[in-house]
Wavefront OBJ file of the C-alpha trace (Angstrom):
o trace
v -48.849 -2.757 -6.104
v -51.082 -2.230 -9.329
v -50.514 -4.103 -12.158
v -52.974 -2.906 -14.608
v -55.216 0.227 -14.351
v -58.004 0.309 -17.311
v -59.999 3.581 -17.871
v -63.038 3.804 -20.774
v -63.838 7.252 -22.660
v -66.768 8.806 -20.799
v -66.865 11.155 -24.484
v -65.127 11.972 -27.873
v -63.757 15.655 -28.429
v -64.194 17.097 -31.493
v -61.944 19.349 -33.198
v -60.893 21.392 -36.078
v -57.621 19.739 -36.074
v -57.551 16.639 -37.683
v -53.762 15.431 -38.111
v -51.084 16.263 -35.339
v -48.761 18.526 -37.404
v -49.690 22.248 -37.296
v -51.727 21.846 -34.258
v -51.328 24.052 -30.783
v -49.168 22.679 -28.358
v -51.028 24.368 -25.299
v -54.813 26.183 -24.975
v -52.517 29.313 -24.885
v -51.637 29.026 -28.227
v -55.731 27.572 -29.277
v -57.423 30.617 -27.896
v -59.838 31.004 -30.578
v -59.926 27.248 -31.524
v -63.697 26.027 -30.759
v -64.602 22.493 -30.220
v -67.173 20.189 -29.222
v -67.284 17.574 -26.159
v -69.319 14.759 -27.355
v -69.939 12.915 -23.694
v -71.577 9.765 -23.915
v -75.560 8.808 -23.060
v -74.333 7.020 -19.781
v -72.439 9.736 -18.649
v -75.172 12.165 -19.242
v -76.289 12.781 -15.845
v -72.558 13.634 -14.690
v -72.641 17.053 -16.649
v -75.360 17.883 -14.201
v -74.641 21.735 -12.247
v -71.196 21.780 -14.674
v -72.850 24.755 -16.778
v -72.094 27.310 -14.277
v -68.335 27.038 -14.116
v -66.579 29.165 -17.014
v -63.663 26.830 -16.860
v -63.285 23.068 -17.251
v -60.063 20.691 -17.158
v -60.156 17.817 -20.036
v -58.294 14.775 -19.047
v -57.963 12.578 -22.327
v -55.654 10.051 -23.999
v -52.960 10.585 -26.450
v -54.383 8.238 -28.858
v -51.913 9.133 -31.818
v -49.074 9.208 -29.147
v -46.075 6.663 -30.573
v -44.824 4.618 -27.875
v -43.343 5.931 -24.406
v -40.676 7.577 -24.498
v -38.428 8.690 -21.163
v -35.702 11.364 -23.063
v -37.520 13.178 -25.685
v -36.840 16.517 -27.386
v -39.792 18.767 -26.492
v -41.236 20.983 -29.197
v -40.244 24.181 -27.493
v -36.484 23.380 -27.004
v -33.687 21.748 -29.207
v -32.207 19.607 -26.011
v -33.598 16.481 -24.856
v -35.350 16.035 -21.858
v -36.457 13.693 -18.911
v -40.505 13.360 -20.460
v -42.381 14.018 -16.684
v -40.475 17.513 -17.263
v -42.060 18.220 -20.419
v -45.651 17.946 -21.989
v -44.746 15.356 -24.843
v -47.646 13.031 -25.663
v -45.082 9.848 -25.737
v -45.284 9.246 -21.922
v -45.818 5.453 -20.203
v -49.057 6.866 -19.286
v -50.522 8.504 -22.540
v -52.633 11.260 -20.398
v -52.738 14.511 -21.349
v -54.551 17.894 -20.011
v -56.235 21.040 -21.248
v -57.824 23.516 -19.919
v -60.510 25.342 -21.868
v -63.475 27.808 -21.179
v -66.876 26.170 -21.221
v -69.138 28.301 -24.093
v -72.402 26.128 -23.269
v -73.461 22.819 -21.690
v -76.787 21.124 -24.120
v -77.747 17.913 -23.546
v -74.971 15.529 -23.762
v -72.427 17.986 -25.616
v -70.019 20.992 -24.375
v -68.921 23.811 -26.229
v -65.533 25.016 -26.000
v -62.938 27.030 -26.820
v -59.256 27.174 -26.413
v -58.585 23.615 -27.132
v -55.228 22.519 -28.277
v -56.400 18.487 -28.481
v -56.773 16.454 -31.787
v -60.087 15.280 -33.271
v -61.336 12.236 -32.404
v -59.794 11.823 -28.667
v -60.808 9.904 -25.959
v -61.975 11.942 -23.597
v -61.203 10.272 -19.451
v -62.382 13.181 -17.274
v -64.069 16.177 -16.805
v -63.200 18.100 -13.879
v -63.976 21.914 -13.123
v -60.935 24.601 -13.059
v -61.624 26.638 -9.584
v -58.624 28.779 -9.172
v -58.849 28.711 -5.545
v -57.770 24.675 -6.141
v -55.915 25.135 -9.471
v -54.402 28.218 -10.003
v -50.618 28.054 -7.594
v -47.915 30.421 -7.021
v -44.729 29.029 -8.469
v -41.533 29.511 -7.602
v -39.482 28.148 -10.456
v -40.423 26.512 -13.667
v -37.248 24.628 -14.724
v -36.038 25.074 -18.452
v -39.483 26.137 -19.392
v -39.057 29.314 -17.443
v -37.844 30.963 -20.493
v -39.550 28.835 -23.502
v -42.708 28.878 -21.999
v -43.667 32.410 -23.245
v -43.254 30.102 -27.427
v -46.444 28.336 -26.176
v -48.671 30.962 -28.295
v -47.197 30.490 -31.635
v -45.717 26.824 -31.460
v -47.336 24.143 -33.575
v -46.748 20.795 -33.142
v -45.274 18.164 -35.918
v -45.148 14.524 -36.171
v -41.956 13.695 -33.723
v -44.437 11.539 -31.159
v -47.021 10.400 -33.326
v -47.200 6.749 -34.178
v -45.205 5.039 -36.663
v -47.260 3.900 -39.716
v -47.112 0.035 -39.956
v -45.474 -0.979 -42.658
v -47.819 -3.383 -44.664
l 1 2 3 4 5 6 7 8 9 10 11 12 13 14 15 16 17 18 19 20 21 22 23 24 25 26 27 28 29 30 31 32 33 34 35 36 37 38 39 40 41 42 43 44 45 46 47 48 49 50 51 52 53 54 55 56 57 58 59 60 61 62 63 64 65 66 67 68 69 70 71 72 73 74 75 76 77 78 79 80 81 82 83 84 85 86 87 88 89 90 91 92 93 94 95 96 97 98 99 100 101 102 103 104 105 106 107 108 109 110 111 112 113 114 115 116 117 118 119 120 121 122 123 124 125 126 127 128 129 130 131 132 133 134 135 136 137 138 139 140 141 142 143 144 145 146 147 148 149 150 151 152 153 154 155 156 157 158 159 160 161 162 163 164 165 166 167
């Protein structure tokens, strides 16, 4: 059994969202929100050929998420759900994903659109979005069947944020 896995950020995500409360909860709700992905110099060579893609998948660390919870009340619901049936950030491994539009690649920076990520978020990986690999036809979406359409307008609050330490 693997006891520990360690990841190192490859860059930092820069966005207009400085606070958790009020930001979009999914890329669909951040249609016009722009961002810049700053890649650390050691990983710059890995950006080669990325400009040929219109969309990328960002994999990142929810660095401001509170402690992991197995039962959560998601943003688009009032009922407690198992964390693995949600996109809530307070997961056993606080990893997030967002598919965003790639506008340009210049030097060690990516300019993106449709980003729903907190400014200063550590980036773990980038993958090209390929519809033939990534878009699948689904038969059911569980409790999100009726709630998913709310994603365009739903905004975050502080329910999953790290609690500030008392001094």
